[in-house]
C-alpha positions as a Markdown table, in Angstrom:
| # | Residue | x | y | z |
|---|---|---|---|---|
| 1 | Met | 18.2 | 6.0 | 21.1 |
| 2 | Ser | 15.2 | 3.7 | 21.2 |
| 3 | Asn | 15.5 | -0.1 | 20.6 |
| 4 | Leu | 13.5 | 0.4 | 17.4 |
| 5 | Asn | 16.3 | 2.5 | 15.9 |
| 6 | Lys | 18.8 | -0.3 | 16.7 |
| 7 | Phe | 16.7 | -3.0 | 14.9 |
| 8 | Lys | 18.5 | -4.6 | 12.0 |
| 9 | Pro | 16.2 | -6.8 | 9.9 |
| 10 | Asn | 17.2 | -10.3 | 8.9 |
| 11 | Pro | 16.0 | -10.7 | 5.3 |
| 12 | Glu | 15.6 | -14.4 | 5.8 |
| 13 | Leu | 13.3 | -14.0 | 8.8 |
| 14 | Asp | 11.8 | -10.5 | 8.8 |
| 15 | Leu | 9.1 | -9.0 | 6.7 |
| 16 | Met | 9.2 | -5.2 | 6.6 |
| 17 | Phe | 7.2 | -2.7 | 4.6 |
| 18 | Glu | 6.6 | 1.1 | 5.1 |
| 19 | Arg | 3.8 | 3.3 | 4.2 |
| 20 | Val | 2.5 | 6.5 | 5.7 |
| 21 | Val | -1.2 | 6.4 | 6.7 |
| 22 | Asp | -3.4 | 9.0 | 8.5 |
| 23 | Val | -4.3 | 6.9 | 11.5 |
| 24 | Pro | -2.6 | 6.7 | 14.9 |
| 25 | Pro | 0.3 | 4.2 | 15.2 |
| 26 | Glu | -1.1 | 2.6 | 18.4 |
| 27 | Leu | -4.3 | 1.7 | 16.5 |
| 28 | Ile | -2.3 | 0.2 | 13.7 |
| 29 | Trp | -0.3 | -1.9 | 16.3 |
| 30 | Ala | -3.6 | -3.1 | 17.9 |
| 31 | Ala | -5.0 | -4.0 | 14.5 |
| 32 | Trp | -1.9 | -6.1 | 13.6 |
| 33 | Thr | -1.5 | -7.8 | 17.0 |
| 34 | Thr | -5.1 | -8.5 | 18.2 |
| 35 | Pro | -6.8 | -11.4 | 16.3 |
| 36 | Glu | -10.3 | -10.0 | 16.5 |
| 37 | Lys | -9.1 | -6.6 | 15.1 |
| 38 | Leu | -7.0 | -8.3 | 12.4 |
| 39 | Lys | -9.7 | -10.5 | 11.0 |
| 40 | Pro | -12.0 | -7.8 | 9.5 |
| 41 | Trp | -9.2 | -6.3 | 7.3 |
| 42 | Phe | -6.4 | -8.8 | 6.8 |
| 43 | Cys | -7.2 | -10.4 | 3.4 |
| 44 | Pro | -8.5 | -8.6 | 0.3 |
| 45 | Leu | -12.3 | -8.6 | 0.0 |
| 46 | Pro | -14.4 | -10.6 | -0.9 |
| 47 | Trp | -12.2 | -13.1 | 0.9 |
| 48 | Lys | -12.4 | -13.3 | 4.7 |
| 49 | Thr | -10.1 | -14.1 | 7.5 |
| 50 | Ile | -12.2 | -16.4 | 9.7 |
| 51 | Asp | -9.6 | -17.5 | 12.3 |
| 52 | Cys | -6.4 | -16.0 | 13.6 |
| 53 | Glu | -3.8 | -16.9 | 16.2 |
| 54 | Ile | -1.0 | -14.5 | 17.1 |
| 55 | Asp | 1.8 | -15.0 | 19.7 |
| 56 | Leu | 4.2 | -12.1 | 19.7 |
| 57 | Arg | 6.8 | -13.7 | 21.8 |
| 58 | Pro | 10.1 | -14.8 | 20.1 |
| 59 | Gly | 9.4 | -18.0 | 18.3 |
| 60 | Gly | 5.7 | -17.3 | 18.5 |
| 61 | Ile | 3.1 | -17.9 | 15.8 |
| 62 | Phe | 1.1 | -15.9 | 13.2 |
| 63 | His | -1.5 | -18.2 | 11.7 |
| 64 | Thr | -4.7 | -17.4 | 9.9 |
| 65 | Val | -7.5 | -19.2 | 8.1 |
| 66 | Met | -8.9 | -17.5 | 5.1 |
| 67 | Gln | -12.2 | -18.2 | 3.4 |
| 68 | Ser | -12.9 | -17.8 | -0.3 |
| 69 | Pro | -16.2 | -16.2 | -1.5 |
| 70 | Glu | -17.3 | -19.8 | -2.4 |
| 71 | Gly | -16.8 | -20.9 | 1.3 |
| 72 | Gln | -13.6 | -22.9 | 0.9 |
| 73 | Thr | -11.2 | -22.5 | 3.8 |
| 74 | Phe | -7.4 | -22.2 | 3.5 |
| 75 | Pro | -5.1 | -22.4 | 6.6 |
| 76 | Ile | -2.2 | -20.0 | 5.8 |
| 77 | Lys | 1.4 | -20.4 | 6.9 |
| 78 | His | 2.4 | -16.8 | 6.2 |
| 79 | Glu | 6.1 | -17.5 | 6.3 |
| 80 | Lys | 5.7 | -19.7 | 3.2 |
| 81 | Met | 3.2 | -17.6 | 1.4 |
| 82 | Gly | 5.1 | -15.0 | -0.6 |
| 83 | Phe | 2.2 | -12.5 | -0.1 |
| 84 | His | 3.2 | -9.4 | -2.1 |
| 85 | Glu | 0.5 | -7.4 | -3.9 |
| 86 | Gly | -2.1 | -8.2 | -1.3 |
| 87 | Trp | -0.3 | -6.2 | 1.5 |
| 88 | Gly | -1.3 | -2.8 | -0.1 |
| 89 | Thr | -4.9 | -3.9 | -0.4 |
| 90 | Ala | -5.0 | -5.2 | 3.1 |
| 91 | Leu | -3.4 | -2.0 | 4.5 |
| 92 | Asp | -6.1 | 0.1 | 2.7 |
| 93 | Gln | -8.8 | -2.1 | 4.4 |
| 94 | Leu | -7.0 | -1.7 | 7.8 |
| 95 | Val | -7.0 | 2.1 | 7.5 |
| 96 | Ala | -10.7 | 2.2 | 6.5 |
| 97 | Met | -11.6 | 0.0 | 9.5 |
| 98 | Ile | -9.7 | 2.2 | 11.9 |
| 99 | Lys | -11.3 | 5.3 | 10.6 |
| 100 | Lys | -14.7 | 3.8 | 11.3 |
| 101 | Met | -13.8 | 3.3 | 15.0 |
């Protein structure tokens, strides 16, 4: 059994969502874990992700700066954000980006 099958999410710490898409899992992983690949798709257009820091180690960081269509910037602490509806839109943008690669 792989370690992934043993994973038990902690609802106070872990965000999980599932959706089947027609792109390879390794490209999804790279798009979620590489700042330069995350920035083009991560927030719903016409907003932009203009900065991103990711540290995948335990206790690491996931921090982005989003920019509104008017040019205002918003540093985002995702753990406090309550980002619900936007995940589906962002995933659609991720799939579209990977299909162009």
